[in-house]
N, C-alpha and C positions, 0 to 999 in steps of 0.2 A: 662319605659314610656317615658323618655327623648329621648331614641333611636327611639321609634315609632314616636314621634313628629318630630324628625329630618328627618326621612324617609318620613313622610307625606309632610313636607315642601319641600323636594327634589323632590317628585313626582309632587306636585303642580307647582313648578318652572319649571320642565321638561315640563309639559302640557302648561304652559304659553309660554315657549320658542318655543315649537312645533307649537303653534297657531300663533305666531307673530314674528318669527325669521326674515322672509323676510321683515317684516315691519320695523324692526330696520335698516336693510341694506338700505332700501329705504330712511329712514329718514336721514341717514348719507351721502349717496352718490347720492340721487335722485334729482329730480327737486324741485323747490320752491313749497311751499304748494299750492295745487290746490283748486278750488272752492268747491269740495266735501270733503276736508280733515277733517273738523271738524265732519261731519256726520259719516264718516267711522269709527271713533274710537268706536262707540257704540257697534257694534257686536264683536269687539275684546276685549273690556274691560270686557265683561261678555260672554265668549265663552261657548255656550251651546251645548250639544250633540244632535244627531238626527239619524234617520234610516240610516244604512250603516256604521256607525262608529264602529271600532273594538277596543276592550279593553282586557287587561290582568287583571285578578282578583285574589286576594290571601288573605288569613287570616294570620296575623302576627303570626309567631311561628308555623304555621301548613302547611308546604310546600306540604304535601300530598293533600291538598285541593286547590292547585293552579289550575286555569282554564285559559287557553290561548285562544286567538282569539275568544272572545265572541262578537258576532255581536249584535248591537242594531237592533232589528227586524223592519219590516215595520210598525208594530203597535206601535213602539216607546218604547217597553219594553225589558227587559233582564231577564234571569233566572240565579241565582247563588246559588248552594246548595239548602237549603230549602226556599230561597227567590225566589218566583215565580211571574212572570208578574209584575216586579217592573218597573214603568215608568222611562225612561231615557231621552226621548225627552224633550227639554226645560230646562233640569237641567245641572248645572255645574258638574265637577268632584266631588267637595266637597259635593254638594247637593246630588248627587247619592250615594256617600259613606255613608252619614248620613242615607239615606233611607235604604240601605242594612244593615247597622249595627242595625237599629231598628228592621228590620225583623229577622235577624239572632240572635239577643239577646235572643229570646225565645228558642233557641236550644243550643247556645254556651255561655261560660262564657268569660268575658273580650274580647269582640269582637273588633278587630281592622282590618278593611277592607283596603286593598291596591289596588288602581286602577291605571293602567298605560295605557295611550292612545297609540295604535299602529298605526292605520290609521284613519284619520278624513276625511270622505267622504260625510257627510250630507250637508255641505254648498256647493252650486253650483251656477254657473251663466250660461247664455245661449247666444251663439253667432251664428247668422243666417244671411243668405243673401250671398253677394258676397265676401265670404272669402273661402279659400281653404278647410278648415275642419269645416263644420257646426256641432253644437251639444251642448251638456250639458257637462260642465267641473267642476270638483270638485275644491273647494277653499282650497287647502292644505296649503296655506299661503296667506297673503294679496297680491293683485295683481292690477296693474294699467291697464288702458285701452290699452296702447301700448303693455304691456306684454301679455294681453289677445289676442290681434290680432296676435302677434308673435306666441303664443301658437297654434292658429288656422292656422298657416303657412302663414299668411299674407293675404292681400286683393288680390283678383283675378285680373289678368292682361290679356290684349289681344293686338293685333296689329291693329293700325289704321294709314293708309298711311305710313307704314313702321316704325312707332314709337310704342313703348310699352306704353300702357295707362292703367290706373286703370279702372276696369269695375264697380266699386261702385259709386253711386251718393252720394258723401260726404256731400254736403249741406243738403241733406234730410236724412242722416243717423241719427240714434237715439240711445240714451241710455235711457231705460225705467226702472224706479225704483218705485215699489209699484203703478203701473198704471199711473205714471206721468213722463213726459219727463224731464231728467236732462239737464240743459242748457250747452251743450258741442258743441263747434264749431269744427267739425271734419275736415273741410277744413283747418282751421288755424293750427290744430294739425299735420295733415299728410302732408300738402303741404307747410306750412311755418315753421314747427318745433316749434310751440308755446307750450311749455311744461306746461304752466299754464292750458291748457285744458286736461292734462293727469290725469284725476281724478282716484281715487282709487275705485274699484268696491265693491259692497256689495252683500251678498247672495241674490239670486233670481233676480239679475239684468238681463235685456235683452239688448243685443247689436244687432242692425239690420242695415245691409248695403244693401240698395236696389240697384237694377241694374240701371246703367245710361242709358241703352238702352231699358228699358221696357216702352212700351206705354200703359198706363192704367189710368183710373180715378176711384175715390173712391166716391160712392154715399151712404151717411149715414143719419141717423136720421129717420124722419117719412116718409119712403118709404116702399113699400110692401116687397121688398127683398133687404135690405141693403147689400152692398158688392162692389166688384171690377168689372169693365167693361172694355173690351178692347177699346182702343181709335181709332177713325177714324177721318179723316181730316174734316168731316162735323158735328162732334158731338157738340151738344148744351146742355144747362142745362135742358130744358124741354125734349129734346130727350133722354138724359141720364137717367133722372128720369123715363121716359116711359119704357126704357129697363129694369129697376129694378122693374117693376110692377106698377108704378105710385105712387101717394100720398096715405097715409093712411087718415082716416077720421079726425085724430087729427092734420094734417099738417097745419102749418101757411104758406100759399102760397104767401102772399104779400111780404115777405122778406126772400129769400133763399140766404144763404151765400156760396160764392165760395172762397176757400183759395188756393193761388197759390205761388209756389216758396219755398224757405227755410222755415222750420217751426220755425226757430229762428227769421227770419225777413220776415214774409209772406206779400204778397199783399192780400187785401180783396176787394171783389166785392159783392154788394148787388143787387139781381135780384128780381123784382116783377113778379113772374111767372103767377099770375092772370092776369096781363096786357098782358103778352105774349100770353097766351091762348085766351084772348079776342081780340087779334089783335091790341091792343093799343100800343104795344112796340115790338121791334125786340127781338128775342131770343138771348141769350148770348153764343158766341162760346167758347168752352172749349179748353184747352191745355193739353198735357200729364201730368199726375200726379196731376192734380187738385183734390181738395177735395170739393165735393158739400154736404152741410149740410142743412137739412130741420128741422127746429125747431118745437116743439109742442106748443109753446106759442108765443104771440107777443113780439117783441123786437125792440129797436129803433137804438142802435148804434152797429156797427160790433164788437167793443171791448168787448161788453157784452157777445157775443156769441162765440168769438174766442176760449177762453179757453175750453168751453164745446165741441166745434167742434173738436179741436185737441185731447182732451182726449177721446172722442168717437172714433176718428180715431185710437188712440193707443190701446184702449180696443178691438176694432173689429179686427184690423190687427194683434195684438200679437197672438191671437188664430190661425188665418189663417197662419201666417208665421211659427209658431211652427209646425203646422201640415204638412206644405209643406216641410220644411227644416230639421226638427228634427225627427218627427214621434210621434206616440201615446204612445211610451214606456216611455216618460218623464212625471213625475208628475209635472204639471205646477202649479205655485202659483196662488191663487185666487186674481185677480186684482180688486180693488175697482171700483164700478160703478161711472162714472162721474155724478156730480150733475148738 
C-alpha cells in the first residue's frame, strides 16, 4: 500500500508539473507580475479535465487491464472496464480516480486506479484578426499574451510608403475574458515594450486584433438590425441607424451614445436624435470605428452607459469575429449578457 501511495503521489506530481511547468519558467525568468497575474492562478491551482484530454488508465497489479490513449469524449465522460460513462469534465485527476474506484469496486477487490495524463487539449484560447494564424489554440501550458501572438506567427504587416507597418489597430485591440474587456494597453506592450501589459491568458480568452485599415461603424442596442455598417464620408448617427432598420419601439432617442477612439480611453458624445429628426439640431457626423449605442431606458451621464455600451459591443462582435476568422467548428464559450 505504501508503494501505491508513492506511485499516486508521483502521478499527481507529474500532472501538476505537466500543467504548470511553463509557468515556473515564466516566474523565474519572465517579466514583473502583470495586472492579471493574481487571477490567472485560479485555473492552474485546480486543473480540471475536459473534452479532448487523453489519459492512460491502469489498475495497480493488473497490467493486463491497462488502457492507453483514453479520450475524454465530447460529452465529458470516459469508459474504463466496467465503469461506463463516468463524468471527467470539471474533475481533477484525483477526483476522477476516486469516481472510477467507486464504480470498479463492485467488480474488483482492492481497487487502485492509476491515471496518467498524456495530452491536455481541453483548455483553449482564441486569437483572431490581423495575426498570421487565426484560430483556436490549446493551452498545453500557461501562456502570456506575447507568447500567444508569437504562436500565431505574429501580427500581420504590410508596406506603406516603402516602410513595413503593422496592419492591426493596436489601440482598439482587445483581450476579452468572460465577456469583459481585460484592461491591456496593446500599444504600450508592442510599441513601447511595456511588459507590465504582458498578462497571462486564461482558458476561453479571446484576443482580437482589428484591422487598422477597415472603415466601419458599429450600431448596437435598440435598433432593428444591430451590427456593422461600412463607413462613408457622409455618414451620420441618424443615417447609420436608418441603415440598420431604424429604432425599435423601446429605444430612448433623446440620448444616443457615440463611443470613439481607444476603448481604454474613449471619447464620448451624446446625441439627441429626437431633436435631429425634428430639425432642431444638426446630425452628428461619424468617423470610422465609432460605436453608436441606443439605450432602452433614460440615462443622464455618459459614464452610466459607457460600460454597458462597450460590453454590448464585445458580446456582439465576439460572435461575429469568431464566425469570420475561425469558423463554426469551434465550440465557443457562452458569454454573459451585459447588464
